[in-house]
C-alpha positions in Angstrom: 14.7 109.0 -108.8 13.1 108.1 -112.3 12.8 104.5 -112.7 12.6 103.7 -116.3 11.9 100.3 -118.0 11.2 98.4 -121.1 7.9 97.2 -121.6 7.4 93.1 -121.5 5.3 91.4 -124.0 2.3 90.7 -121.6 1.6 92.3 -118.3 -1.8 90.9 -117.0 -1.0 91.6 -113.3 -0.4 95.2 -114.0 -3.9 96.0 -114.4 -4.4 95.0 -111.0 -2.3 97.4 -109.7 -4.5 100.4 -110.8 -7.1 100.9 -107.9 -8.0 104.3 -108.6 -12.3 104.2 -108.1 -12.6 106.4 -111.1 -11.3 103.8 -113.4 -13.3 100.9 -112.5 -16.0 100.1 -115.0 -19.6 99.0 -114.3 -19.8 95.3 -113.2 -22.2 92.6 -112.7 -23.2 91.7 -109.0 -23.4 94.3 -106.0 -21.5 97.3 -105.8 -20.3 99.6 -102.9 -19.5 103.4 -103.7 -18.3 105.5 -101.2 -17.1 109.1 -100.3 -14.5 109.9 -97.5 -14.6 113.1 -95.7 -13.1 114.8 -92.6 -15.5 116.0 -90.0 -15.4 119.7 -91.2 -16.9 118.1 -95.0 -13.2 118.1 -96.8 -12.8 115.1 -99.0 -10.1 112.9 -98.0 -7.8 111.9 -101.1 -5.6 108.7 -101.5 -6.5 106.8 -98.3 -6.4 102.7 -98.3 -10.2 101.2 -98.1 -10.5 97.7 -97.3 -13.5 95.5 -98.0 -13.9 92.6 -95.5 -16.8 90.0 -95.6 -19.0 89.7 -92.6 -16.9 87.5 -90.6 -14.0 89.8 -91.1 -12.0 88.3 -93.9 -10.0 90.7 -96.0 -11.6 90.6 -99.4 -9.9 93.5 -101.4 -8.5 96.6 -101.1 -8.6 100.2 -103.1 -7.2 103.7 -102.6 -9.5 106.4 -102.7 -9.1 109.1 -105.8 -8.4 112.7 -105.3 -12.0 113.4 -104.5 -12.1 110.9 -101.9 -14.1 108.8 -103.7 -13.8 104.5 -103.9 -15.6 101.9 -105.4 -15.9 97.9 -104.9 -18.0 95.9 -107.5 -18.6 92.4 -108.7 -19.8 91.3 -104.9 -22.0 88.3 -104.6 -22.4 88.0 -100.4 -25.1 90.2 -98.7 -23.3 91.4 -95.9 -19.7 93.4 -96.0 -17.7 95.9 -94.0 -15.6 98.7 -95.1 -12.9 99.8 -93.1 -10.2 102.4 -93.0 -7.0 102.1 -91.2 -4.6 105.1 -91.7 -1.3 106.2 -89.4 -3.2 109.8 -89.6 -6.8 108.9 -88.9 -9.0 107.1 -86.3 -9.7 103.6 -87.5 -13.7 103.3 -88.7 -15.9 100.8 -90.3 -19.0 100.8 -92.0 -21.2 98.0 -92.3 -22.9 97.4 -95.7 -26.1 94.9 -96.4 -27.6 93.8 -99.2 -30.7 91.9 -99.6 -29.7 89.1 -100.4 -26.7 87.2 -102.3 -26.2 87.0 -106.0 -24.9 84.8 -108.3 -21.9 85.3 -110.8 -22.8 87.3 -113.4 -26.0 88.5 -111.8 -26.8 92.3 -111.7 -27.1 93.0 -108.2 -27.8 96.1 -106.1 -25.9 99.5 -105.3 -25.1 101.0 -102.2 -23.7 104.4 -101.4 -22.1 105.3 -97.9 -20.2 108.3 -96.6 -17.2 107.9 -94.2 -16.2 110.5 -91.8 -12.5 110.3 -90.3 -11.0 111.9 -87.5 -7.4 112.9 -87.0 -5.7 110.9 -84.4 -5.6 112.9 -81.1 -8.8 114.8 -82.4 -6.6 116.6 -84.9 -6.4 116.2 -88.8 -2.9 115.7 -90.2 -1.9 115.7 -93.8 -1.5 112.4 -95.9 1.9 111.1 -96.7 3.8 113.3 -98.9 3.2 111.5 -102.3 -0.4 111.5 -102.2 -0.7 115.0 -100.5 0.1 116.0 -103.8 -2.3 119.1 -105.3 -1.8 120.4 -109.0 -3.3 123.6 -110.2 -5.3 122.1 -113.0 -6.6 124.3 -115.9 -10.4 124.2 -116.0 -10.6 122.9 -119.3 -8.3 119.7 -118.5 -10.2 119.1 -115.4 -13.3 119.1 -117.5 -12.0 117.0 -120.1 -11.1 114.8 -117.1 -14.1 114.7 -116.0 -15.8 114.0 -118.9 -13.7 111.1 -119.6 -14.4 109.3 -116.1 -18.4 110.1 -116.9 -17.8 108.4 -120.6 -15.7 105.4 -119.2 -18.6 104.7 -116.8 -21.3 104.6 -119.8 -18.9 102.3 -121.3 -18.1 104.6 -124.2 -14.3 103.9 -124.2 -13.2 105.3 -127.4 -14.8 108.8 -126.3 -13.2 108.4 -122.7 -9.8 108.0 -124.0 -10.3 110.9 -126.4 -11.2 113.1 -123.8 -8.5 111.9 -121.7 -5.7 112.7 -124.2 -7.5 116.1 -124.5 -7.1 116.7 -120.8 -3.2 115.7 -121.4 -2.8 117.8 -124.3 -4.1 120.9 -122.4 -2.2 120.3 -119.5 0.8 117.8 -120.1 1.6 117.7 -116.4 -1.6 116.4 -115.2 -0.8 113.2 -113.2 -4.1 111.8 -112.5 -5.0 111.7 -116.5 -1.5 110.2 -117.0 -2.0 107.5 -114.3 -5.3 106.9 -115.7 -4.3 106.9 -119.3 -1.6 104.2 -118.5 -4.2 102.1 -116.8 -6.7 102.3 -120.1 -3.6 101.4 -122.2 -2.8 98.0 -120.1 -6.8 97.6 -120.6 -6.1 97.1 -124.2 -2.9 95.6 -124.2 -1.0 98.3 -125.2 2.1 97.7 -122.9 4.9 99.9 -124.4 2.1 103.0 -124.4 1.2 102.4 -120.7 5.1 102.1 -119.5 5.2 105.7 -121.3 2.3 107.2 -119.3 3.7 105.4 -116.0 7.0 107.1 -116.5 5.3 110.4 -117.2 3.6 110.0 -114.0 6.3 108.9 -112.0 8.2 112.2 -113.1 5.5 114.5 -112.4 5.1 112.9 -108.8 7.8 110.4 -107.8 6.7 109.9 -104.3 3.2 108.2 -105.5 3.6 104.8 -104.2 1.1 103.5 -106.7 3.6 104.1 -109.6 6.2 102.4 -107.9 3.9 99.5 -107.4 2.7 99.5 -111.0 6.5 99.2 -112.2 7.0 96.6 -109.6 4.3 94.3 -111.3 5.8 94.8 -114.5 9.3 93.6 -113.1 7.7 90.5 -111.9 6.4 89.7 -115.3 9.7 90.3 -116.7 11.1 87.7 -113.9 13.2 90.5 -112.5 12.3 89.6 -109.0 15.2 91.1 -107.0 14.8 94.6 -108.7 10.8 94.1 -108.2 11.3 93.3 -104.7 13.7 96.7 -104.1 10.7 98.3 -106.0 8.1 97.1 -103.6 10.4 98.1 -100.9 10.4 101.7 -101.9 6.3 101.8 -102.3 6.3 100.3 -98.8 8.7 103.1 -97.7 6.3 105.7 -99.5 3.4 103.9 -97.9 4.5 102.3 -94.5 0.8 101.5 -93.4 -0.2 99.5 -96.6 0.3 95.7 -96.1 0.2 94.7 -99.8 3.7 96.1 -100.7 5.4 94.0 -98.0 3.4 91.2 -99.3 4.5 91.8 -102.8 8.0 92.1 -101.8 7.9 89.0 -100.1 6.6 87.3 -102.9 9.3 88.7 -105.2 12.0 87.6 -102.7 10.8 83.9 -102.8 10.8 84.2 -106.6 14.2 85.2 -106.7 15.4 82.7 -104.1 13.8 79.9 -106.3 15.8 81.2 -109.0 19.1 80.8 -107.6 21.1 77.9 -108.1 20.9 75.2 -105.1 24.7 75.7 -104.5 24.3 79.4 -104.0 23.0 78.3 -100.1 24.3 81.7 -98.7 22.2 83.7 -101.3 19.0 81.5 -101.2 18.9 81.4 -97.2 19.2 85.1 -97.2 16.5 86.0 -99.9 14.2 83.4 -98.1 15.0 85.2 -94.7 14.1 88.5 -96.1 11.1 87.1 -97.8 9.9 85.8 -94.4 10.5 89.1 -92.6 8.7 90.8 -95.2 5.6 88.7 -94.8 5.3 88.7 -91.4 5.7 92.5 -91.4 2.5 92.7 -93.9 0.4 90.5 -91.8 1.1 92.5 -88.6 0.1 95.7 -90.6 -3.4 94.2 -91.7 -4.0 93.6 -88.2 -3.6 89.6 -88.7 -6.2 89.9 -91.3 -4.3 89.4 -94.7 -4.9 85.8 -95.2 -2.9 85.8 -98.6 0.4 85.8 -96.7 -0.2 82.3 -95.6 -0.2 81.1 -99.0 3.1 82.9 -99.6 4.4 81.2 -96.7 3.3 77.9 -97.6 5.5 78.5 -100.8 8.1 79.6 -99.2 8.2 76.9 -96.7 7.7 74.1 -99.6 10.7 75.8 -101.8 13.0 75.7 -98.4 12.1 72.0 -98.2 10.1 72.1 -95.3 6.5 70.5 -96.3 5.4 70.5 -92.9 5.5 74.3 -92.4 4.1 74.7 -95.7 1.3 72.9 -95.0 0.5 74.4 -91.4 0.6 77.4 -93.3 -2.0 76.5 -95.8 -4.1 75.4 -92.9 -3.8 78.6 -91.2 -5.3 80.2 -94.7 -8.3 77.9 -94.6 -8.9 78.7 -90.9 -8.9 82.3 -91.8 -10.3 82.2 -94.9 -13.0 79.1 -94.6 -14.5 79.1 -98.2 -12.2 80.1 -100.8 -13.0 78.8 -104.5 -9.9 76.8 -104.7 -10.3 75.1 -101.2 -10.5 71.6 -102.6 -7.3 72.3 -104.2 -5.7 73.8 -101.2 -6.9 70.6 -99.0 -5.1 68.2 -101.9 -2.1 70.2 -101.7 -2.1 69.5 -97.7 -2.5 66.3 -98.3 0.6 65.8 -100.6 2.7 68.1 -98.4 2.0 65.9 -95.4 2.7 62.6 -97.2 6.2 64.5 -98.2 6.8 65.4 -94.6 5.8 62.0 -93.2 8.6 60.3 -95.8 11.3 62.8 -94.3 10.5 61.6 -91.0 13.0 59.3 -89.6 
């Protein structure tokens, strides 16, 4: 199924959907670069990599590229845990330590790690269908693509884009190049061009969940929440172990319910119930580490008219994420919700 949409006027969140390590620009703070291989030395592509704080709170997630490379940047603390949990491999964790913490904007250190994966039961299994996608890319196109990555890391954006377009000119069905070019267009605010490249990427490989994810985020910006929820659900079907898609689907359903007229009680209650199921599944898939679920549950309960449960969810978020940047605002929201709950009590 090929899903085509028109570009919205603005789409800041779309930029967040491109988690390919190769597209990451150089950043301040500490950084972690990694390579994922099997015990036989083969690179493992497109597995989800999680970054956790020293106390186990989930900070970020990314997806390894076709060569098994991943990257986390702009880090400030001194201790992190890199974990991989995939239905195809045994769970593995690697602790990364830096000499000291750094302030925002301060140049930090870089750590490079290699992670070896073992298939469950000791046997390797192929990745899910969409990400086990291999193309016979002409050498000239591959060389242009690699040059684009190198130039991007050096901060030479115009030359990088020229090399990327050359790769596509040589091999029009180059999925990775199309997807990376879409990301670059988003960074420059060229949304129609980004949508064009995403459509091409989806035509080439419709089973890649990241493309569905990107389209879903665009739909959220267009306030087409019901359709976005279905698109995120398709991404979750393609990548059933990834909790983020369930979280996004739940978020979209909350927004959809909020748009409905209060008189549409049955439709609102159904959307809220489906959102709660999706959020619960996301939390379960993350081994109960995805604290952002509690923020969305708080929104859900507040919109349902249950301030007590909303406050409970925010308190759970603070217990799981003890020092967020917006902690004061969250505590203030909890006070407001508790006061509203007390007013409702007989």
